C-alpha positions as CSV (number, residue, x, y, z in Angstrom):
1,M,14.0,0.4,9.9
2,D,13.3,3.2,7.1
3,K,14.1,0.2,4.6
4,A,12.0,-2.4,6.0
5,F,8.8,0.2,6.6
6,F,9.0,1.3,2.9
7,D,9.6,-1.9,1.4
8,A,6.4,-2.9,2.7
9,Y,4.6,0.0,1.6
10,N,6.4,-0.2,-2.0
11,S,5.0,-3.9,-2.2
12,C,1.8,-3.1,-0.6
13,D,2.5,-5.4,2.2
14,M,-0.4,-4.4,4.3
15,K,-0.1,-6.7,7.3
16,T,3.5,-5.1,7.7
17,Q,2.5,-1.8,7.4
18,A,0.0,-2.4,10.0
19,A,2.8,-3.9,12.3
20,F,4.9,-0.8,11.9
21,Y,2.2,1.6,12.9
22,S,1.3,2.6,16.5
23,D,-2.5,2.3,17.3
24,E,-2.1,5.8,18.3
25,I,-0.6,7.2,15.1
26,E,-0.7,10.5,13.7
27,F,0.1,11.2,10.3
28,F,0.4,14.9,9.4
29,H,0.2,15.7,5.7
30,D,0.6,19.2,4.4
31,K,-2.1,18.7,1.6
32,A,-4.7,16.5,3.1
33,G,-4.5,17.4,6.8
34,L,-4.1,15.2,9.9
35,L,-5.1,11.6,10.1
36,K,-5.5,10.1,13.5
37,D,-7.1,6.4,12.6
38,K,-4.8,3.5,11.9
39,A,-7.6,1.9,9.8
40,T,-8.3,4.6,7.8
41,L,-4.4,5.4,7.2
42,L,-4.2,1.9,6.0
43,A,-7.2,1.9,3.6
44,T,-6.1,5.1,2.3
45,T,-2.8,3.8,1.7
46,E,-4.1,0.7,-0.1
47,K,-6.5,2.8,-2.3
48,N,-4.4,5.5,-3.1
49,I,-0.8,4.0,-3.1
50,C,-0.5,0.1,-3.9
51,N,0.3,-0.5,-7.4
52,K,0.2,3.2,-8.2
53,V,3.4,5.0,-6.3
54,T,6.5,3.9,-5.4
55,R,8.8,5.8,-2.5
56,H,12.5,6.1,-3.2
57,L,14.9,7.4,-0.4
58,I,17.3,10.1,-1.5
59,P,20.6,8.6,-0.7
60,N,22.6,10.4,2.3
61,S,19.6,12.3,3.2
62,I,18.5,10.7,6.5
63,E,19.3,12.4,10.0
64,V,18.4,10.2,12.9
65,Y,18.1,11.8,16.4
66,P,17.7,9.7,19.5
67,I,15.1,10.9,22.0
68,A,15.9,9.6,25.5
69,D,13.1,7.8,27.0
70,Y,11.1,7.5,23.6
71,G,13.0,6.2,20.6
72,A,14.4,8.4,17.5
73,I,13.1,11.1,15.0
74,E,14.2,10.3,11.4
75,I,14.1,13.3,9.2
76,G,14.9,12.9,5.3
77,Y,13.9,13.4,1.7
78,H,12.3,10.9,-0.8
79,W,10.8,10.9,-4.0
80,F,7.4,9.3,-4.9
81,F,7.2,7.8,-8.4
82,N,3.9,7.5,-10.2
83,K,3.4,4.3,-11.9
84,Q,0.5,5.6,-13.8
85,E,2.4,8.5,-15.2
86,P,6.0,7.2,-15.5
87,D,7.1,10.7,-17.5
88,E,5.5,12.8,-14.9
89,P,8.8,14.8,-13.0
90,T,8.8,14.3,-9.6
91,K,10.5,16.6,-6.7
92,A,12.0,15.9,-3.3
93,S,9.7,15.8,-0.6
94,K,10.8,16.2,3.1
95,F,9.4,13.7,5.7
96,M,9.8,12.9,9.7
97,I,9.0,9.8,11.3
98,F,8.8,9.5,14.9
99,W,9.8,6.0,15.9
100,K,9.0,4.9,19.4
101,K,10.9,1.8,21.0
102,E,8.2,-0.4,23.1
103,N,10.4,-3.1,24.5
104,D,12.3,-4.6,21.4
105,T,9.9,-3.4,18.9
106,W,9.7,0.0,17.0
107,K,6.7,1.6,16.2
108,V,5.9,4.6,13.9
109,T,4.0,7.2,16.1
110,K,4.0,10.3,13.8
111,V,4.7,11.0,10.2
112,V,5.3,14.6,8.8
113,S,4.9,14.5,5.1
114,L,5.4,17.6,3.4
115,H,5.6,17.9,-0.5
């Protein structure tokens, strides 16, 4: 699920990203604060990320914890590379994604992004 979600993120496939996000999304960003509006999250991603930044998972950093009667929580580390400043150093960022299983579909309900 991580790969499918971030393939859409890196390729600016907004339709696929929208399908992954729950309508009740909560996106916690240590610098930008809390965002609780799916349309705003998608618009902000399209404006600030598309064709500017790519995300790369740090190998072997993911931990996934099943949550009974809910889904799972994914915790890991990733790098973000700025395409506009390719020589700019990057540092690892920690993330948590709350995945809710609804019937046979997985939805992202919460994201915690720590830089």
